Phi, psi and omega in degrees: 000315183292320181298327181293319183289318179294321178296319186289323183273335174297317174299313180298318182295320182295320174297329176285323178275343184305311178302335185278333188269335174303120189276113182265202177305139183276124182248019185292145171291147178235150181247125177209175177063038181287136175205158179238148168209174177257126179229108177064041179063027170238148167277132184237138181264142172227136177204163181241135181226134181256131180245085175280122177270133173292174179289324177293316174292324180288322172306310177299321179295318177291345176262017176091008179274118176287146178252127182257128187238127171249140177239114180267132183233124180231130174251121186233157175251123182294136177229149185274328183271304183265177174294164181296150181271127178269125178264326181214135172228118182222140179240125170259139185234124176240149172239128179243130181214162179241139181245111182293324183293323179271350183058046178215160183259139174232137180246118182242121173280110188288340182277323183254338177093000180296141177239129177240136172246139183219150182274351184225151174295318180294333172298308184297321175291330180300317184294315180293338189284338187249106171271121180231124169055050174282112187292126178258309187207147174305141177300319183294338182281347177246042184299312189266355176284126172253323183233131175226168177245138174246125183244127177237147174209137173252129186220129166284125184275095180285341177287346180272345175298151174305143183318313193284344179266349179299309183302322182288326181289338175270341179263329190267130185294341178287354174259007180263077187256359179286151179270169169279169176288139177252123175254123186235116177285137181227128174246128179290000000 
């Protein structure tokens, strides 16, 4: 009797959760074109990021919901015995929002406070997509280091969404817009 009841409720639960498990189109951000250079005695990072917005995220943006994006950057020294030693941990934060009355998109760099206005969404995403010469560490600090790892991740901050939208953002695959960690080996 118990097995039949457990089977019945397990089957019903699977039917309810099945739509959540079906993998739809992948809307995750992607990172490519990573490079390091020396600018003004600092090691500077450059990278290109693609932000494909899902229909749900685009709809929320068009309805005035700002989207907060965090770019996590870590410079690490690889070690064979212990975990990698973190030399630099930096977070860049952008806010993307749409103003219906002005019919324009705004990108705000939360770190520097810079505000950029655009007439189209692709133009706004283009600004966020181009990381150029982000200073990480002084050149003198890495005199003895030969081989390092750069770890990058782009994350949509779902906790910054309005409270009624958060449960939906955690259950709907169209809100899974964050990238995976990208590890890039770098040799000086």
